C-alpha positions in Angstrom: 28.4 1.6 -24.8 26.3 4.7 -24.9 26.4 7.1 -21.9 23.4 7.5 -19.6 22.7 10.9 -21.2 22.9 9.6 -24.7 20.4 6.8 -23.8 18.1 9.3 -22.1 18.1 11.5 -25.2 17.4 8.6 -27.5 14.4 7.5 -25.4 13.1 11.0 -25.1 13.4 11.4 -28.9 11.5 8.2 -29.4 8.7 9.4 -27.1 8.6 12.8 -28.8 8.3 11.1 -32.2 5.2 9.3 -31.0 3.5 12.6 -30.1 4.8 14.3 -33.3 3.3 11.6 -35.5 -0.1 11.8 -34.0 -3.0 14.0 -35.0 -4.1 14.1 -31.4 -1.1 13.9 -29.0 -3.3 14.4 -25.9 -5.3 11.3 -26.9 -2.0 9.3 -27.1 -0.9 10.6 -23.7 -4.3 9.8 -22.1 -4.4 6.3 -23.7 -1.1 5.3 -22.2 -1.7 7.0 -18.8 -5.2 5.5 -18.4 -4.7 1.8 -18.3 -2.3 1.0 -21.1 1.0 1.9 -19.4 2.0 -1.8 -19.5 1.9 -1.8 -23.2 3.9 1.4 -23.5 6.5 -0.2 -21.3 6.5 -3.3 -23.5 7.1 -1.1 -26.5 10.1 0.5 -24.8 11.5 -2.8 -23.7 11.2 -4.3 -27.2 12.9 -1.3 -28.7 15.6 -0.5 -26.1 15.9 -3.6 -23.8 15.6 -2.8 -20.1 12.9 -4.0 -17.7 9.2 -3.5 -17.1 8.6 -2.3 -13.6 5.6 -1.7 -11.3 5.6 1.7 -9.6 4.2 0.5 -6.4 1.8 1.1 -4.7 0.3 2.9 -7.7 -1.6 1.4 -10.5 1.2 2.3 -12.9 3.8 0.4 -14.9 7.0 2.0 -16.1 10.0 1.0 -18.1 13.5 1.0 -16.6 16.5 2.2 -18.6 19.1 -0.6 -18.9 21.9 -0.4 -16.3 20.4 2.8 -14.6 17.7 3.6 -12.1 15.9 5.8 -14.5 12.3 5.1 -15.4 10.0 6.2 -18.2 6.3 6.3 -19.2 4.5 8.1 -22.0 5.2 11.5 -20.4 9.0 10.9 -20.4 11.2 10.4 -17.4 9.1 9.2 -14.5 10.1 10.5 -11.1 8.1 9.3 -8.1 8.2 8.2 -4.5 7.1 4.8 -5.8 8.8 1.5 -4.8 10.1 0.2 -8.2 9.3 -3.6 -8.3 9.8 -5.9 -11.3 6.4 -6.9 -12.7 7.3 -10.6 -12.1 6.3 -10.0 -8.4 2.8 -9.1 -9.4 2.0 -12.8 -10.4 -1.6 -13.1 -11.5 -2.2 -9.4 -10.9 -0.3 -8.4 -14.0 -3.3 -9.6 -16.0 -5.2 -6.5 -14.8 -2.6 -4.3 -16.5 -2.9 -6.5 -19.6 -6.7 -5.9 -19.7 -7.4 -9.6 -19.8 -11.1 -10.3 -19.3 -12.1 -10.9 -15.7 -8.5 -10.2 -14.5 -8.4 -9.9 -10.7 -7.5 -6.4 -9.5 -5.5 -6.6 -6.3 -6.9 -5.4 -3.1 -5.0 -2.9 -0.9 -3.9 -5.7 1.4 -2.7 -7.8 -1.6 -0.7 -4.8 -2.9 0.9 -4.5 0.5 1.8 -8.2 0.5 3.5 -7.9 -2.9 5.5 -4.9 -1.7 6.5 -6.6 1.5 7.6 -9.7 -0.4 9.8 -7.6 -2.6 11.3 -5.6 0.2 12.1 -8.8 2.2 13.9 -10.2 -0.7 15.9 -7.1 -1.7 16.4 -5.2 1.5 17.2 -8.0 3.9 
């Protein structure tokens, strides 16, 4: 099994290669930071395993390194004050991250309900 540092280096090299093979790296960064973070997390999950995680309460999806509490998005390691919640807790709201037509965007109170549900299950 690879060490945490070996895995982190592998992921960071993968992300660097995305930028290095682009004529416009800023456009790539902007694309995955402006609504397509879910798809970037899917790409990492497909390549490296791990989990797709909602960085609550923010409108941001990240990828979790297998076996470690380390998270990534297009900019590399993602460090935040977010509550990291598996996307399965989003229910129908995941569709807004998938850009499915007419997907319901959660209200502030609905976001709070999802966070509360997660916290009750995991912290009680």
